[in-house]
Residue, then its C-alpha position, 0 to 999 in steps of 0.5 A: m954431052t955434059q949434063d948440068c947438075s945444079y938443080n941437086e944443089l944445095y942452096p941457102l937462103q936469109v930467113l926475112d920474117d919471123s914467122m917460124t921463131p924461135e927455131f929459125p930467127e929473122k936474118c939467120i941462114i937456112v941451106i934447102e937441099p932441093a927434093e920434091v918430097c919430103a916426111t910429115g914434120a920436115y921443114v920445106i920450101a914450097s909453092v903454093n898456087g905460085e908463093r913461096w913458103f918457108r914452112q914446117f910441112v904437116r900431114a894428117s892422119d887422115g891424109s889431108e896436108k898443111l904448111v905450119a909456122i912456128n909462130d903461132s901469130y901465122p895462118e896454117i896453109p892448107l895444102n891441096d892436090g895440084e896447088y903446091r910443089i915441095e921445092g926443097v928441105i931444111v937440111q942446116r940453119n946458121v944463127s950467128r954461126d951456131i950451125r945446127h944441122y937437119k935429116p933431110y926427109m925425117p922429123n926432127n923435132g929440132v934435134e940436132l944430128q950428131 
């Protein structure tokens, strides 16, 4: 019996707005590793009440969680248990062949891996 393992393969998406600039400019390509967990500070694709978002996941010291855009023009998205799901963690971005890698489950504060 052969099992399909495509559910955990990396996949690319194109950024369609400026909500994550300057780190992820509009039209750049991001590479996502499917995952349901992440550390605070990780860049993620998350589903909230059926809508998908590309944001930074933040867990406060009081345990509350939210999705935050890098661009201050966009509001924070509060996360409530049972109303959201982490779909994947951004592990790479490509801006005109300038490639930056991110640790998949750890906050990196924009630091490139060596």
